[in-house]
VEXZA-687562 format. One record per residue: z negated, x, y of N, C-alpha, C, O in turn; residue number from 1; residue in three letters. Coordinates in steps of 0.2 Angstrom, whole numbers, plus 5000, padded with zeros to 4 digits. Each point is the difference from the previous one (the first is absolute). Layout:
# residues N
REC     nw     nu     nv    caw    cau    cav     cw     cu     cv     ow     ou     ov   pos   code
REC      Z      X      Y      Z      X      Y      Z      X      Y      Z      X      Y   NUM    Ala
...
***
This chain:
# residues 289
REC     nw     nu     nv    caw    cau    cav     cw     cu     cv     ow     ou     ov   pos   code
REC   5039   4832   5024   4998   5004   5005   4992   4999   5001   4997   4995   4998     1    Unk
REC   4999   5010   5005   4993   5000   5000   4998   4997   5007   5003   5003   5005     2    Unk
REC   4993   4992   4996   4998   4998   5006   4994   5005   5003   4998   5004   4996     3    Unk
REC   5000   4995   5010   4994   5004   5003   4994   4998   4995   4996   5005   4998     4    Unk
REC   5003   4989   5000   4994   4998   4996   5001   5004   4993   4995   5002   4997     5    Unk
REC   5011   4998   5000   5001   5004   4994   4998   5007   5000   4997   5003   4996     6    Unk
REC   5005   5000   5010   4999   5007   5001   4992   5002   5000   4998   5004   4997     7    Unk
REC   4999   4991   5007   4993   5001   5001   4996   5000   4993   4996   5004   4999     8    Unk
REC   5006   4991   4997   4997   4999   4994   5002   5006   4995   4995   5002   4997     9    Unk
REC   5011   5001   5003   5001   5005   4996   4996   5006   5002   4997   5003   4995    10    Unk
REC   5002   4999   5011   4997   5006   5002   4992   4999   4999   4997   5004   4998    11    Unk
REC   5001   4990   5004   4993   4999   4998   4998   5000   4993   4995   5003   4998    12    Unk
REC   5010   4995   4998   4999   5000   4993   4999   5007   4997   4996   5002   4996    13    Unk
REC   5009   5002   5007   4999   5008   4998   4994   5003   5002   4997   5003   4996    14    Unk
REC   5001   4995   5010   4993   5003   5003   4994   4998   4996   4996   5004   4998    15    Unk
REC   5004   4989   5000   4995   4998   4996   4999   5003   4993   4994   5001   4998    16    Unk
REC   5012   5001   4999   5000   5003   4993   4999   5007   5000   4998   5003   4995    17    Unk
REC   5003   5000   5011   5000   5008   5000   4993   5002   5002   4995   4996   5000    18    Unk
REC   5004   5011   5001   4994   5003   5001   4998   5000   5008   4995   5002   5002    19    Unk
REC   5010   4996   5002   4998   5000   5007   5000   4993   5003   5005   4996   4999    20    Unk
REC   4990   5003   5005   4999   4994   5004   5001   5001   5007   4996   5004   5003    21    Unk
REC   5009   4993   5000   5001   5001   5007   4998   4994   5005   5001   4995   4997    22    Unk
REC   4997   5007   5009   4998   4994   5004   5006   4997   5003   5006   5002   4999    23    Unk
REC   4993   4991   5003   5006   4996   5002   5004   5004   5005   5007   4999   5000    24    Unk
REC   4990   5004   5005   5005   5003   5005   5004   5006   4997   5006   5001   5003    25    Unk
REC   4992   5002   4992   5005   5005   4996   5005   4996   4996   5006   5002   5001    26    Unk
REC   4992   4993   4996   5005   4996   4996   5005   4997   5005   5006   5000   4998    27    Unk
REC   4992   4998   5008   5005   4997   5005   5005   5006   5002   5006   4998   5001    28    Unk
REC   4991   5008   5000   5005   5005   5001   5005   5002   4995   5006   5001   5001    29    Unk
REC   4992   4998   4993   5004   5001   4994   5006   4995   5000   5006   5001   5000    30    Unk
REC   4991   4993   5001   5005   4994   5000   5005   5000   5006   5006   4998   4999    31    Unk
REC   4992   5005   5006   5005   5001   5006   5006   5005   4998   5005   4999   5003    32    Unk
REC   4994   5005   4992   5005   5004   4998   5005   4997   4995   5005   5003   4998    33    Unk
REC   4993   4991   4999   5004   4997   4995   5005   4995   5002   4998   4996   5004    34    Unk
REC   5008   5005   4995   5005   4995   5002   4999   4994   4996   4999   5000   4994    35    Unk
REC   5002   4994   5009   4998   4994   4997   5006   4997   4996   4999   4996   4996    36    Unk
REC   5007   5007   5005   5006   4998   4996   5004   5006   4998   5002   5004   5004    37    Unk
REC   4999   4997   4989   5004   5005   4998   5007   4999   5000   5002   4994   4997    38    Unk
REC   5002   5010   5006   5007   4999   5000   5003   5004   4995   5000   5006   5000    39    Unk
REC   5003   4991   4995   5003   5004   4995   5007   5004   5003   5004   4996   5003    40    Unk
REC   4996   5010   4996   5005   5004   5003   5004   5004   4995   4997   5001   4994    41    Unk
REC   5008   5002   5008   5004   5004   4995   4995   5006   4998   4997   5003   5004    42    Unk
REC   5003   4998   4989   4995   5005   4998   5002   5007   5001   5006   5002   4998    43    Unk
REC   4990   5002   5005   4999   5007   5001   5002   5002   5007   5005   4998   5003    44    Unk
REC   4991   5006   4999   5001   5003   5007   5005   5005   5000   5002   5003   4995    45    Unk
REC   5000   4999   5011   5004   5006   5001   4997   5006   4998   4994   5000   4999    46    Unk
REC   5010   5006   5001   4997   5006   4998   4994   5002   5004   5000   4999   5006    47    Unk
REC   4995   5004   4991   4994   5001   5004   5001   5005   5006   5004   5005   4999    48    Unk
REC   4992   4995   5006   5001   5004   5005   4993   5004   5001   4995   4996   4999    49    Unk
REC   5004   5010   5004   4994   5003   5000   4996   4997   5006   5003   4997   5005    50    Unk
REC   4990   5004   4995   4996   4998   5005   4994   5004   5001   4999   5004   4995    51    Unk
REC   4998   4996   5010   4994   5005   5001   4994   4997   4996   4999   4994   5000    52    Unk
REC   4998   5011   4996   4995   4999   4996   4994   4997   5004   4999   5002   5006    53    Unk
REC   4996   4994   4991   4994   4998   5003   4994   5005   4998   4995   4998   5002    54    Unk
REC   5007   5008   4995   4994   5004   4999   4996   5002   5006   4994   5001   4999    55    Unk
REC   5009   5001   5006   4997   5002   5006   4995   4994   5003   4994   5002   5001    56    Unk
REC   5009   4992   4999   4995   4994   5002   4994   5000   4995   4995   4999   5003    57    Unk
REC   5006   5002   4991   4994   4999   4995   4995   5006   5002   4994   4999   5000    58    Unk
REC   5009   5007   5001   4996   5005   5001   4995   4999   5006   4994   5002   5000    59    Unk
REC   5010   4996   5006   4996   4999   5006   4995   4994   4999   4994   5001   5003    60    Unk
REC   5007   4994   4993   4995   4995   4999   4994   5002   4996   4995   4999   5002    61    Unk
REC   5007   5006   4993   4994   5003   4996   4996   5004   5005   4994   5000   4999    62    Unk
REC   5009   5004   5005   4996   5004   5005   4996   4996   5004   4994   5002   5002    63    Unk
REC   5008   4992   5001   4997   4996   5004   4993   4997   4996   4995   5000   5003    64    Unk
REC   5006   4998   4991   4994   4998   4996   4995   5005   5000   4994   4999   5000    65    Unk
REC   5008   5007   4998   4995   5006   5000   4996   5001   5007   4994   5001   5000    66    Unk
REC   5010   4999   5005   4997   5000   5007   4995   4995   5001   4994   5001   5002    67    Unk
REC   5008   4992   4996   4995   4995   5001   4994   5001   4996   4994   4998   5002    68    Unk
REC   5007   5004   4992   4994   5001   4996   4995   5005   5003   4994   4999   4999    69    Unk
REC   5009   5007   5004   4995   5004   5003   4997   4997   5006   4994   5002   5001    70    Unk
REC   5009   4994   5003   4998   4997   5006   4994   4996   4998   4995   4999   5003    71    Unk
REC   5005   4998   4991   4995   4995   4998   4994   5003   4997   4995   4997   4998    72    Unk
REC   5005   5010   5002   4994   5003   4997   4995   5001   5006   5001   5003   5005    73    Unk
REC   4993   4995   4994   4994   5001   5005   4996   5006   4997   4998   5000   4995    74    Unk
REC   5000   5004   5010   4996   5006   4999   4993   4998   5002   4999   4999   5006    75    Unk
REC   4996   5001   4989   4993   4999   5002   4996   5006   4998   5001   5003   4995    76    Unk
REC   4993   4998   5008   4995   5004   4998   4994   4997   4997   4998   4994   5003    77    Unk
REC   4999   5009   4992   4994   4996   4998   4994   5002   5004   5000   5004   5005    78    Unk
REC   4994   4993   4994   4994   5001   5004   4997   5007   4999   4996   5002   5004    79    Unk
REC   5005   5002   4991   4998   5006   4999   5003   5006   5004   4999   5005   4999    80    Unk
REC   5007   4993   5004   5004   5005   5004   5004   5004   4995   5003   5005   5002    81    Unk
REC   4999   4992   4993   5004   5003   4995   5007   5000   5002   5001   4998   5006    82    Unk
REC   5004   5005   4990   5007   5000   5002   5003   4993   5001   4997   4995   4997    83    Unk
REC   5008   5005   5007   5003   4993   5001   5002   4997   4993   5003   5004   4995    84    Unk
REC   4997   4990   5004   5002   4996   4994   5006   4995   5002   4999   4996   5005    85    Unk
REC   5006   5005   4992   5006   4996   5001   5000   4993   4997   4999   5000   4994    86    Unk
REC   5001   4995   5009   5000   4993   4998   5007   4997   5001   5002   4999   5006    87    Unk
REC   5001   4999   4989   5007   4997   5000   4999   4993   5002   4997   4996   4997    88    Unk
REC   5007   5002   5008   5000   4993   5002   5006   4997   4996   5005   5002   5001    89    Unk
REC   4994   4992   4996   5005   4997   4996   5006   4999   5004   5000   4997   5006    90    Unk
REC   5006   5005   4991   5006   4998   5004   5004   4994   4996   5001   5001   4994    91    Unk
REC   5000   4994   5010   5004   4994   4996   5006   5002   4997   5004   5004   5002    92    Unk
REC   4997   4994   4992   5006   5001   4996   5005   4996   5003   5000   4994   5001    93    Unk
REC   5006   5010   5001   5005   4996   5003   5004   4995   4995   5000   5001   4994    94    Unk
REC   5002   4993   5008   5003   4995   4996   5007   5002   5000   5004   5001   5005    95    Unk
REC   4999   4999   4988   5007   5002   4999   5004   4994   4998   4998   4997   4996    96    Unk
REC   5007   5002   5008   5004   4994   4998   5005   5002   4995   5004   5005   5001    97    Unk
REC   4997   4992   4994   5005   5002   4995   5007   4999   5002   5001   4996   5005    98    Unk
REC   5003   5009   4993   5007   5000   5002   5004   4994   4996   4999   5000   4994    99    Unk
REC   5005   4996   5010   5004   4996   4997   5007   5003   4998   5002   5004   5005   100    Unk
REC   5000   4995   4989   5007   5003   4999   5005   4997   5004   5002   4994   4999   101    Unk
REC   5001   5010   5005   5006   4998   5005   5004   5006   5001   4999   5005   4998   102    Unk
REC   5006   4994   5006   5005   5005   5001   4997   5005   5004   4997   4999   5005   103    Unk
REC   5005   5008   4993   4998   5005   5004   4995   5005   4996   4998   4998   4995   104    Unk
REC   5000   5008   5009   4996   5005   4997   4993   4997   4998   4997   4995   5004   105    Unk
REC   5000   5007   4990   4993   4998   4998   4995   5005   5001   5002   5006   4998   106    Unk
REC   4992   4993   5004   4995   5005   5000   4998   5001   4993   5000   4995   4996   107    Unk
REC   4997   5011   5002   4998   5001   4994   4994   4995   4999   4995   5000   5004   108    Unk
REC   5004   4997   4990   4995   4995   4999   5002   4994   4996   5005   5000   4997   109    Unk
REC   4991   4995   5004   5001   4993   4996   5005   4996   5004   4999   4999   5006   110    Unk
REC   5006   4998   4991   5005   4996   5003   4999   4993   4996   5000   5000   4994   111    Unk
REC   5001   4995   5010   5000   4993   4997   5006   4997   5000   5003   4999   5006   112    Unk
REC   5000   4999   4989   5006   4996   5000   4999   4992   4998   4996   4999   4995   113    Unk
REC   5006   4997   5009   4999   4993   5000   5006   4996   4999   5006   5002   5001   114    Unk
REC   4993   4992   4996   5006   4995   5000   5005   5002   4994   5006   5000   5000   115    Unk
REC   4991   5003   4994   5004   5002   4995   5001   4995   4994   4996   4995   5000   116    Unk
REC   5009   5006   4996   5001   4996   4994   5004   4994   5002   5001   4999   5006   117    Unk
REC   5001   4997   4989   5005   4994   5002   4996   4995   5004   5004   4997   5004   118    Unk
REC   4990   5002   4996   4997   4995   5004   4997   5003   5007   4998   4997   5004   119    Unk
REC   5003   5010   4997   4998   5004   5005   4992   4999   5001   4998   5000   5006   120    Unk
REC   4998   4999   4989   4993   4999   5001   4996   5006   4997   4994   5001   5002   121    Unk
REC   5010   5004   4995   4996   5006   4998   5000   5005   5005   5004   5000   5005   122    Unk
REC   4991   5005   4994   5000   5005   5004   4998   5006   4996   4998   5000   4994   123    Unk
REC   5002   5006   5009   4999   5006   4996   4998   5006   5005   5002   5000   5006   124    Unk
REC   4994   5004   4992   4998   5006   5004   5002   5006   4996   5001   5000   4994   125    Unk
REC   5001   5005   5010   5002   5007   4997   4998   5005   5005   4999   4999   5006   126    Unk
REC   5000   5007   4991   4998   5006   5004   5005   5005   5001   5003   5002   4995   127    Unk
REC   4999   4999   5011   5006   5005   5001   4998   5006   5004   4995   5000   5004   128    Unk
REC   5008   5006   4994   4998   5006   5004   5005   5000   5006   5003   4996   5002   129    Unk
REC   4996   5010   5002   5004   5001   5006   5008   5001   4997   5001   5002   4994   130    Unk
REC   5004   4995   5010   5006   5001   4998   5004   4994   4997   5005   5001   4997   131    Unk
REC   4992   4993   5004   5003   4994   4998   5000   4995   5005   4997   5001   5005   132    Unk
REC   5008   4995   4994   5001   4994   5005   5001   4994   4997   5002   4999   4994   133    Unk
REC   4997   4995   5010   5001   4994   4997   5007   4997   5001   5004   5002   5005   134    Unk
REC   4998   4993   4991   5007   4996   5002   4999   4993   4997   4998   4999   4994   135    Unk
REC   5003   4996   5011   5001   4993   4998   4994   4997   4997   5000   4995   4997   136    Unk
REC   4994   5008   5004   4994   4998   4997   4999   5000   4992   4995   4998   4997   137    Unk
REC   5010   5005   5000   5000   5001   4993   5002   5007   4997   4999   5000   4994   138    Unk
REC   5002   5004   5010   5002   5007   4997   4996   5005   5004   4999   5000   5006   139    Unk
REC   4999   5006   4991   4998   5006   5003   5005   5005   4998   5002   5001   4994   140    Unk
REC   5001   5003   5011   5005   5005   4999   4998   5007   5002   4996   5001   5005   141    Unk
REC   5006   5004   4991   4999   5006   5002   5004   5002   5007   5006   4999   5000   142    Unk
REC   4990   5003   5005   5004   5002   5006   5005   5005   4999   5005   5000   5004   143    Unk
REC   4994   5004   4991   5006   5005   4999   5006   4997   4997   5005   5004   5001   144    Unk
REC   4995   4990   4997   5006   4996   4998   4999   4996   4994   4996   5002   4996   145    Unk
REC   5009   4994   5003   5000   4996   4994   5006   5001   4995   5000   4998   4995   146    Unk
REC   5005   5006   5008   5006   5000   4997   5001   5006   4995   4995   5005   5000   147    Unk
REC   5010   4996   4997   5002   5005   4995   5000   5007   5005   5002   4999   5006   148    Unk
REC   4996   5007   4991   4999   5001   4993   4992   5000   4999   4998   5001   4994   149    Unk
REC   4998   4998   5011   4993   5001   4999   4995   4995   5003   4994   5001   5001   150    Unk
REC   5009   4993   5001   4996   4995   5004   4995   4996   4995   5001   5001   4994   151    Unk
REC   4995   4995   5009   4996   4996   4996   4997   4994   5005   4999   5001   5006   152    Unk
REC   4998   4994   4990   4998   4994   5004   4996   4996   4995   5001   5001   4993   153    Unk
REC   4995   4994   5009   4996   4995   4996   5001   4993   5003   4999   5000   5006   154    Unk
REC   5003   4995   4990   5001   4993   5003   4997   4995   4996   4999   5001   4994   155    Unk
REC   4998   4994   5009   4998   4994   4997   5006   4995   5000   5002   4998   5006   156    Unk
REC   5001   5000   4989   5006   4996   5000   4999   4993   4996   4995   4999   4997   157    Unk
REC   5010   4997   5004   5001   4994   4996   5006   4999   4997   5005   5004   5001   158    Unk
REC   4996   4990   4995   5007   4998   4998   5001   4993   5002   4996   4996   4999   159    Unk
REC   5009   5004   5006   5001   4993   5003   5003   4995   4995   4997   4995   4999   160    Unk
REC   5008   5007   4997   5003   4995   4995   5001   5004   4994   4999   4997   4994   161    Unk
REC   5004   5009   5006   5002   5004   4994   5003   5006   5001   4999   5003   5005   162    Unk
REC   5003   5000   4989   5004   5007   5000   5007   4999   5002   5003   4994   4999   163    Unk
REC   5000   5011   5003   5008   5001   5000   5002   5003   4994   4998   5005   4998   164    Unk
REC   5007   4991   4999   5003   5003   4994   5004   5006   5002   5001   5005   4996   165    Unk
REC   5002   4995   5010   5003   5006   5003   4997   5002   5007   5002   4998   5005   166    Unk
REC   4993   5006   4994   4996   5002   5006   5004   5003   5006   4998   5001   5006   167    Unk
REC   5008   5002   4992   5004   5003   5005   5003   4995   5005   5002   5002   5005   168    Unk
REC   4998   4992   4993   5003   4995   5004   4995   4994   5002   5001   4995   5001   169    Unk
REC   4993   5007   4998   4994   4996   5001   5000   4997   5007   4998   4994   5001   170    Unk
REC   5004   5010   5004   4999   4998   5007   5005   4995   5002   5000   4998   5006   171    Unk
REC   5005   5001   4990   5006   4996   5002   4999   4993   4996   5005   4996   5001   172    Unk
REC   4990   5002   4995   5000   4994   4997   4993   4999   4997   4996   5004   5001   173    Unk
REC   5003   4990   4997   4993   4998   4997   4999   5003   4994   5004   5002   4996   174    Unk
REC   4989   4999   5002   4998   5003   4994   5002   4995   4994   4999   4994   5000   175    Unk
REC   5004   5009   4995   5003   4995   4995   4997   5001   4993   5002   4997   4995   176    Unk
REC   4992   5006   5005   4996   5001   4994   4993   4997   5002   4996   5003   5002   177    Unk
REC   5003   4990   4996   4994   4997   5002   4994   5004   4997   5000   5002   4994   178    Unk
REC   4994   4998   5009   4994   5003   4998   4994   4995   5001   4999   4998   5006   179    Unk
REC   4997   5001   4989   4995   4995   5001   4994   5004   5003   5001   5005   5002   180    Unk
REC   4993   4991   4999   4995   5003   5005   4995   5004   4996   4996   5003   5004   181    Unk
REC   5004   4999   4990   4995   5003   4996   5002   5008   5000   5005   5002   5001   182    Unk
REC   4990   5002   4997   5001   5007   4999   5005   5001   4995   5004   5004   5000   183    Unk
REC   4995   4992   4994   5005   5001   4994   5007   4998   5002   5005   5003   4998   184    Unk
REC   4995   4992   5006   5007   4998   5002   5004   5006   5004   5006   5001   4998   185    Unk
REC   4990   5002   5006   5004   5006   5004   5001   5006   4995   5005   5003   5001   186    Unk
REC   4990   4998   4995   5000   5006   4996   5006   4999   4995   5004   5005   4999   187    Unk
REC   4997   4989   4998   5006   4999   4996   5006   5000   5003   5005   5003   4997   188    Unk
REC   4996   4995   5009   5006   5000   5004   5002   5007   5001   5006   5002   5000   189    Unk
REC   4989   5002   5002   5002   5008   5001   5002   5003   4994   5004   5004   5000   190    Unk
REC   4993   4994   4994   5001   5003   4994   5007   4998   4998   5004   5004   4996   191    Unk
REC   4999   4990   5006   5006   4998   4997   5006   5002   5005   5006   5000   4997   192    Unk
REC   4993   5002   5009   5005   5002   5004   5004   5007   4998   4996   5004   4996   193    Unk
REC   5010   4997   5006   5003   5006   4997   5003   5004   5006   5003   5005   4999   194    Unk
REC   4995   4994   5007   5003   5003   5006   4996   5007   5001   5002   5004   5004   195    Unk
REC   4992   4996   4993   4996   5006   5001   4995   5001   4994   5000   4995   4996   196    Unk
REC   4997   5011   5003   4996   5001   4995   4993   4998   5001   4997   5001   5006   197    Unk
REC   5000   4996   4989   4993   4998   5001   4996   5002   4994   5002   4999   4994   198    Unk
REC   4992   5003   5007   4996   5002   4994   4997   4994   4997   5000   4994   5003   199    Unk
REC   4997   5006   4991   4996   4995   4997   4994   4999   5004   4997   5004   5003   200    Unk
REC   5001   4989   4998   4994   4999   5004   4994   5002   4996   4999   5000   4994   201    Unk
REC   4996   5003   5010   4993   5002   4998   4995   4996   5003   5001   4998   5006   202    Unk
REC   4993   5001   4991   4995   4996   5003   4996   5005   5005   4999   5005   4999   203    Unk
REC   5000   4992   5007   4996   5003   5005   4995   4996   5004   5000   4994   4999   204    Unk
REC   4996   5009   5004   4995   4997   5005   5001   5003   5007   4999   5007   5000   205    Unk
REC   5002   4990   5005   5000   5003   5007   4997   4995   5005   5001   4994   5000   206    Unk
REC   4995   5008   5004   4997   4996   5006   4996   4995   4997   4998   4995   5004   207    Unk
REC   4999   5006   4990   4995   4995   4997   5004   4995   4996   4996   4995   4998   208    Unk
REC   5010   5005   5001   5004   4995   4996   5004   5003   4995   5003   5006   5001   209    Unk
REC   4999   4991   4993   5004   5002   4995   5007   4998   5000   5001   4995   5004   210    Unk
REC   5003   5009   4993   5007   4998   5000   5004   5005   4996   4998   5003   4995   211    Unk
REC   5008   4998   5007   5005   5005   4997   5003   5005   5005   5000   4998   5005   212    Unk
REC   5002   5008   4992   5003   5005   5004   5007   5001   4996   5000   5001   4994   213    Unk
REC   5005   5000   5010   5007   5002   4998   5002   5005   5005   5000   4999   5006   214    Unk
REC   5004   5006   4991   5003   5005   5005   5007   4999   5000   5003   4999   4994   215    Unk
REC   5000   5001   5011   5008   4998   5001   5003   5007   5002   4998   5003   5005   216    Unk
REC   5008   4998   4992   5004   5006   5003   5006   4997   5002   5005   4997   4996   217    Unk
REC   4996   5003   5011   5006   4997   5003   5006   5004   4999   4999   5006   4999   218    Unk
REC   5007   4992   5002   5006   5004   4998   5002   5005   5006   4997   5000   5005   219    Unk
REC   5007   5005   4993   5002   5005   5004   5005   4998   5005   5000   5003   5006   220    Unk
REC   5004   4992   4993   5005   4998   5004   4998   4993   5004   5000   4995   4997   221    Unk
REC   4998   5006   5009   4997   4994   5004   5004   5000   5007   5000   4994   5003   222    Unk
REC   5003   5011   4999   5003   5000   5006   5006   4995   5001   5001   4998   5006   223    Unk
REC   5002   5000   4989   5006   4996   5000   4998   4992   5000   5004   4996   5000   224    Unk
REC   4989   5003   4999   4998   4993   5000   5001   4997   5006   5001   5003   5006   225    Unk
REC   4999   4990   4994   5000   4996   5006   4995   5002   5005   4994   5001   4999   226    Unk
REC   5008   5001   5007   4996   5003   5006   4996   5006   4997   4995   5002   5003   227    Unk
REC   5007   5001   4992   4997   5006   4998   4993   4999   4997   4996   5004   4999   228    Unk
REC   5003   4989   4999   4993   4998   4997   5001   4998   4993   5003   4995   4998   229    Unk
REC   4993   5009   4998   4999   4998   4993   4994   4996   4999   4994   5003   5001   230    Unk
REC   5006   4990   4998   4994   4996   5001   4999   4997   4993   5003   4995   4998   231    Unk
REC   4991   5007   4998   4999   4997   4994   4999   4992   5000   5002   4997   4995   232    Unk
REC   4994   5001   5010   4998   4993   5000   4999   4997   5007   5000   5004   5005   233    Unk
REC   5001   4990   4996   4999   4997   5007   4993   5001   5002   4995   4997   4996   234    Unk
REC   5003   5006   5009   4993   5001   5002   4998   5007   4999   4995   5002   5002   235    Unk
REC   5010   5002   4995   4998   5007   4999   5003   5005   5005   5004   4998   5004   236    Unk
REC   4993   5008   4997   5004   5005   5004   5006   5002   4996   5001   4998   4995   237    Unk
REC   5003   5006   5008   5006   5003   4997   4999   5007   4998   4996   5003   5003   238    Unk
REC   5008   5000   4993   5000   5007   4998   5001   5004   5006   5004   4999   5004   239    Unk
REC   4991   5006   4996   5000   5005   5006   5005   5006   4999   5000   5004   5004   240    Unk
REC   5004   4995   4991   5005   5006   4999   5002   5000   4993   4997   4996   4996   241    Unk
REC   5007   5009   5002   5002   5000   4992   4994   5002   4996   4995   5004   5003   242    Unk
REC   5004   4994   4991   4995   5001   4996   4993   4999   5002   4995   5004   4999   243    Unk
REC   5004   4991   5005   4994   4998   5002   4995   4997   4995   5003   4997   4995   244    Unk
REC   4991   5005   5005   4995   4999   4994   4995   4995   5003   4997   5001   5005   245    Unk
REC   5002   4993   4991   4995   4995   5002   4995   5000   4995   5001   4999   4994   246    Unk
REC   4992   5001   5008   4995   4998   4996   4998   4993   5002   4998   4999   5005   247    Unk
REC   5002   4996   4990   4999   4993   5002   4994   4998   4996   4999   5000   4994   248    Unk
REC   4996   4997   5010   4994   4997   4997   5001   4992   5001   5001   4998   5006   249    Unk
REC   4998   4998   4989   5001   4993   5000   4993   4997   4998   4998   5001   4994   250    Unk
REC   4998   4997   5011   4994   4998   4999   4999   4992   5000   5003   4997   5004   251    Unk
REC   4992   5001   4992   4998   4992   5000   4994   5000   5004   4994   5002   4998   252    Unk
REC   5006   4995   5008   4994   5000   5005   4998   4992   5000   5003   4996   5004   253    Unk
REC   4993   5003   4991   4997   4993   5000   5006   4995   4999   5000   4995   5004   254    Unk
REC   5005   5006   4992   5006   4996   4999   5006   5001   5005   5005   4996   4999   255    Unk
REC   4994   5008   5005   5006   5002   5005   5002   5007   4999   4996   5004   4999   256    Unk
REC   5010   4997   5001   5003   5006   4998   5001   5005   5007   5002   4998   5005   257    Unk
REC   4995   5008   4994   5001   5005   5005   5004   5006   4997   4999   5002   4995   258    Unk
REC   5006   5000   5009   5004   5006   4998   4999   5005   5005   5001   5000   5006   259    Unk
REC   4998   5006   4991   4999   5006   5004   5005   5005   4998   5000   5002   4994   260    Unk
REC   5003   5001   5010   5006   5005   4999   4998   5007   5003   5000   5000   5007   261    Unk
REC   5000   5005   4990   5000   5007   5003   5006   5003   4998   5002   5000   4995   262    Unk
REC   5002   5003   5010   5006   5003   4999   5001   5007   5002   4996   5002   5005   263    Unk
REC   5007   5002   4991   5001   5007   5002   5006   5003   4996   5004   4996   4998   264    Unk
REC   4996   5010   5002   5006   5004   4997   4998   5006   4996   4994   5002   5000   265    Unk
REC   5011   5000   4996   4998   5006   4996   4998   5006   5004   4997   5005   4998   266    Unk
REC   5006   4995   5008   4999   5006   5005   4994   4999   5004   4998   5004   5004   267    Unk
REC   4998   4990   4995   4994   4999   5004   4995   5005   4998   4998   5000   4994   268    Unk
REC   4999   5005   5010   4995   5005   4998   4994   4997   4996   4998   4994   5002   269    Unk
REC   5000   5010   4994   4994   4997   4995   4994   4998   5005   4997   4996   4998   270    Unk
REC   5002   5008   5007   4994   4999   5004   5001   4993   5004   4995   4997   5001   271    Unk
REC   5011   5002   5001   5001   4993   5003   5000   4994   4995   4997   4995   5002   272    Unk
REC   5005   5007   4992   4999   4994   4995   4993   4999   4998   4998   4994   4999   273    Unk
REC   4998   5011   5001   4993   4999   4999   4996   4996   5006   4996   4996   4999   274    Unk
REC   5007   5006   5007   4997   4996   5006   5002   4993   4999   4996   4995   5002   275    Unk
REC   5010   5003   4997   5003   4994   4999   4996   4996   4994   4998   4994   5002   276    Unk
REC   5001   5009   4993   4996   4997   4994   4993   4998   5003   4997   4995   4998   277    Unk
REC   5000   5010   5006   4993   4999   5002   5000   4993   5004   4995   4997   5000   278    Unk
REC   5010   5002   5004   5000   4994   5004   5000   4994   4996   4997   4995   5001   279    Unk
REC   5008   5005   4994   5000   4995   4995   4993   4999   4997   4998   4994   4999   280    Unk
REC   4999   5011   4998   4994   4999   4997   4994   4997   5004   4996   4997   4998   281    Unk
REC   5005   5004   5009   4995   4997   5005   5001   4993   5001   4995   4997   5003   282    Unk
REC   5010   5000   4995   5002   4993   5001   4994   4995   4997   4998   5001   4995   283    Unk
REC   5000   4995   5010   4995   4994   4997   5003   4994   5003   5002   4999   5006   284    Unk
REC   4998   4996   4990   5004   4994   5001   4995   4994   5001   4995   4999   4996   285    Unk
REC   5006   4997   5008   4996   4993   5001   5005   4994   5000   5005   5000   5003   286    Unk
REC   4993   4996   4992   5005   4994   4999   5000   4995   5006   5005   4996   5000   287    Unk
REC   4990   5004   5004   5000   4995   5005   4997   4994   4998   4998   5000   4994   288    Unk
REC   5003   4994   5009   4997   4994   4998   5005   4994   5001   4999   4995   4999   289    Unk
***
């Protein structure tokens, strides 16, 4: 579990390494949004429900900035009686507090996820467009839905102890396939399982760190699983429907493993897949201290 001091260190570390330096009052505002204790709960929210878009609020805010800019213009005449000369009075740049990844709708822009990885010391930033929401501090979900036939989501995950040899009954017992702490340990375990299809691992770099990528094709029959949950490993999400596709990045972050999963379906529209991939490509990782 992360203490208040741990969370402060994590966020300050991210800010020190990033391109934005925030004053203490803004950092304190960010920290007020972060729960000091993560409660592990059953993975995955209920089916998505619609909500009112924030587009109107953003438009009104933009209009207000334009009005303030015009108010700040001073009109002066020169000594020769020439035409008025507009002189712009500098308008202070508003301080923007980064969004902490938490439950609920997300504004378009940069989101900060803290308390990631086995030690909960890592953090990550990612850029999301309109139409996404957060869950459990570790996932961003398409508001249109995560389930078959066209849902999608992205999650930062862990492996608590290992894989389930029978993921269909994973929710009713302990993981029975031990997995070590390294990237290769997890890659080899995925390659050896037989409950779903896995591609050969390929070398990748994501978020500033290297590792492996494997794509998983989960089975068509998942409804009959315990609690309707097909769960590949303890600490993972479960299949969002038949033929769920997972793209899995397994990264070595200064000796600690980070797992990032994007999930979708064959029916997910190509433009949605491109949007999802853009979010993944925007990820930047901080190892913490």
